[in-house]
N, C-alpha and C positions, 0 to 999 in steps of 0.2 A: 504494500500500500504506500502511495507516495506521501510526502510530507504535507502537500496541499490538501490531500484527501483527509488526512488525520486532523489537520487544523480545521477543516470544514466541519467534520463530525463533532469536534469539540465545540465549535461555535453553535452548532445545532443543539447540543446538550446544554450549553450555557443558556441558550434561548428558552429551552424547556424549563430549566431551573428557575429563571427569572419569571416566566409565566406562572409557574407553580407558586412562587413566593407572592406574586401579585394577586393571586386568586385565593387567598385565604389559607396559606400554609400555616402550620401551627406555631408561628412565632409572632411576636408583637409587631404592630404596624410600622413603627419607626425603624426597628431593626430590619424588617423586610425591605423597606424602601432604601435604606443605606446599602443593603446587600445587592439590591437590583441595580443601583447606581454603580457600585463597584464591579459587578458582573458586566455591565454595559461598557465600562472603561477598559476592562480586560479584553472584551471583544474588539473594541476599537483598536487597541494595541496590536492584537493579532492580525486584524485586517490591514493595518498600516504596514506591519512587518512582512507579512506573507503575500498579500494581494496587491499592495502598492509598492512592493519590493524595497522597502526601507531597510531590510535586514542587511543588504549589501550596499547601502548608501554610504556616502562619506560620513565619518564620525560626527561632525558638527550637525549635519542635517538629522541624523538619527537622534542625537542628544536633544536637539530642539523639539523633535516630535515626541520623544519620551517625556521631556519636561512639560510640554503642552498638556499631555494627558494628566500628569500629576497636578498641574495648576488648575486646570478645568475641573478635575475630580474633587480637589480640595474645596474649590469655590462652591460647587454644586452641593456637596455634602454639608458644608458649613451653613450655607443658606437654608437648606432644608431643615437642619437641626435647629437653627435659630428661629425659624418661622413655624415649625410643626407644633401643633397643640394636641 
């Protein structure tokens, strides 16, 4: 099985996991939402690395893309936790 196929299968499993969390899995709402955001960011990372071919990109470009994921993820989680009631 090729690397791309394995990554694609993992992305499908991650989608199913976030779907399950979003539709009443047995964990608290805030925890489920944060988990869904983290899963989405992991999926974005793998799409960027494998399907946008950033795995072989120059180190600075790869570092910028990885940093973007961390910054956006931190902002999303902190805004959600600040405003969730």
